[in-house]
N, C-alpha and C positions, 0 to 999 in steps of 0.2 A: 918410913916416908922419906927420910934423908937419902937413903940408897936410891929410891926411885927418882928423886930430884937430880941426883948426881948422874943418873943414867939418861936424863933428858925428858923425863915425864913431868907433867905439871898438873896441878889441881884443876879440875873442871868445875866441880861444885861441891858444896858442903851440905850434908843432910843432918838429920837429928842424931843418928848413931853411926854414921859412916861418911867417908869422903870418897869422891869419885876422881880417880886420876886417869889421865889420858896420855898415851904415847902417840903424838901426832905423826911421827915418822913412819910408824907401823900401822897407824889407823886403828889402834886398839884402846879399849877403856876397861877399867876394873874398879869395883867397889872395895874399899878398904875400911874395916871396922876401926873405930876409935877406941883402942885399948892401950894401956901402957905397954903391954908386951903382946906380940903376935907369935904364935907357935911356929916352929920351923916348917911344918907341912903347909900351913896357910901362906907363909912368906914365899915358899917355892911356887905355890900355885899362882899367887899374884904376879910374881916375876914372869912365869910362863905365860900367863894371860896377856901381859903387857909386852911380851917379847923383849925382855931386857936380860942382862946377865944375872945369874942366880946370886943370891946373897952369899958371900964367902963364909 
């Protein structure tokens, strides 16, 4: 989530088990599960959905 905020994304709303982040510049939104760790495959998918740089 820190990476998304650094790339210009912001939280749109909070749900019970996930948060929805939005990239207003690209007009994209993505749901992000609230876990301590997110696997690499899911992290890349979220970045691709929001059209931000991939996690290094």
